[in-house]
C-alpha positions in Angstrom: 48.1 157.3 82.9 50.0 157.8 86.2 50.4 161.5 87.0 53.9 163.0 86.1 53.8 164.9 89.3 54.5 163.8 92.5 51.6 162.5 94.8 50.9 161.5 98.5 52.7 158.0 97.1 55.9 159.1 95.5 56.8 162.2 98.1 57.3 159.6 100.6 59.1 157.5 98.3 63.2 157.6 99.3 65.3 159.8 97.2 68.4 158.0 98.0 68.6 153.9 97.2 71.9 151.9 98.5 72.0 149.0 96.5 73.5 145.6 97.7 75.8 142.9 96.5 78.3 140.7 97.5 81.1 142.6 96.7 80.1 145.1 99.9 81.3 142.6 102.2 81.5 143.9 106.0 81.1 147.4 104.4 77.5 146.5 104.1 77.4 147.1 108.2 78.6 151.0 107.9 76.9 151.8 104.4 73.7 151.1 106.4 74.7 153.1 109.5 75.5 155.8 107.7 72.6 155.8 105.2 69.9 158.9 106.2 67.3 158.2 107.5 64.1 157.9 104.9 66.4 156.8 102.2 65.9 153.0 100.4 68.1 149.5 100.3 67.7 147.4 97.5 68.6 143.9 98.9 70.1 142.0 95.7 72.5 139.1 97.1 71.7 137.3 94.1 74.7 135.0 94.4 74.2 134.1 97.9 72.7 130.6 98.7 69.1 130.5 99.9 69.7 130.2 103.7 72.4 132.9 104.1 70.7 135.3 101.7 67.7 134.9 104.0 69.5 135.4 107.2 71.3 138.3 106.0 68.1 139.6 104.6 66.3 139.6 108.0 69.7 141.4 109.6 69.5 144.1 107.1 65.7 144.1 107.8 66.1 144.8 111.0 68.8 147.5 111.1 65.8 149.3 108.4 63.3 149.4 110.7 65.3 150.7 113.4 66.8 153.2 111.2 63.6 153.7 109.4 64.6 152.8 105.6 62.5 151.4 103.0 63.7 147.9 102.0 62.9 146.0 98.9 64.2 142.9 98.0 66.1 143.3 94.5 64.2 141.6 91.2 60.8 140.9 93.3 57.5 142.0 92.2 57.8 144.5 95.3 61.0 146.2 94.1 59.4 146.7 90.7 56.3 148.2 91.9 58.3 150.7 93.8 61.6 151.0 92.1 60.8 149.9 88.5 64.2 149.5 86.5 64.5 150.8 83.2 67.6 151.0 80.5 65.7 152.2 77.6 62.8 154.0 76.3 60.5 150.9 76.1 61.8 149.7 79.5 60.9 153.2 80.9 56.9 152.7 79.4 56.4 149.2 80.7 57.7 150.8 84.3 54.6 153.4 83.6 52.4 151.1 82.5 52.9 148.6 85.7 52.2 151.3 87.9 55.6 151.8 89.8 56.2 155.0 92.1 59.8 155.5 90.6 61.8 154.7 87.7 65.4 153.6 88.1 67.2 154.5 84.9 70.4 153.3 84.5 73.7 152.6 83.7 74.2 156.4 83.6 77.9 155.9 83.9 80.3 153.2 83.8 80.1 151.0 86.4 82.1 148.5 88.7 79.0 146.2 88.8 79.0 145.6 85.1 82.7 146.3 84.0 82.5 146.4 79.5 79.2 147.8 79.5 78.1 150.6 77.5 76.9 153.4 79.5 73.6 155.3 78.8 75.3 158.9 79.6 73.6 161.6 81.3 71.6 162.8 78.5 70.2 159.8 77.0 69.3 158.5 80.5 67.3 162.1 81.1 65.6 160.8 77.9 64.5 157.4 79.3 63.3 159.1 82.6 61.3 161.6 80.6 59.4 158.6 78.7 58.8 157.3 81.7 56.8 159.8 83.0 57.9 158.9 86.7 59.8 160.3 89.5 63.7 158.9 88.3 66.3 157.6 90.0 70.0 157.5 88.6 71.9 154.5 88.9 75.4 153.3 87.5 78.8 154.7 88.4 76.3 157.3 90.6 78.1 159.7 93.5 76.4 162.5 94.9 79.1 165.1 92.8 77.5 163.4 89.9 73.6 163.5 91.3 74.0 167.6 90.8 74.1 167.1 87.0 71.5 164.6 87.2 69.3 166.8 89.4 69.5 169.6 86.7 68.5 167.1 83.9 65.2 166.1 86.3 66.3 163.4 88.4 64.7 163.3 91.7 67.3 161.1 93.3 70.4 159.0 93.0 71.3 155.1 93.6 74.8 153.4 94.2 76.7 150.6 95.6 80.3 152.0 95.6 79.5 155.5 95.6 77.6 154.6 99.2 79.9 152.6 100.9 82.6 153.6 103.0 86.0 152.2 102.9 86.6 149.7 105.1 90.1 148.1 106.2 90.6 144.6 105.4 
């Protein structure tokens, strides 16, 4: 069973993650520009056509290399090895058994990405994180202020779209 304590692999894993998608529009670029070095980016853009998505990923990859951001492609095997999603205790155990570096617990709070979907709430999210036995990242309606509470519950980091996206004038 993987260690429940940070090791050399998790010590370098980002604790702040920007989740991208089409809703970001032009705000993607300033979000990447202000993301602290050493943060992570999960490139999603699942609704974008293949050619446009590849070009957009290449552009984000250039920025990530220059800014020393970890970039993973959402939904890929690489993402699941680094940041495995879990919405339940069962999925948290799957993440641990798969050898993931981090578990991404979501949705902690209501989120615009999945309107009307039930949120876990901080305590249930913390129980899922404990079941994983991995360093946990909170996702879903997260902000810097909300992360303070999640950190007190044992989370090592947080991820967001809106919570990390600067407002861009139309």
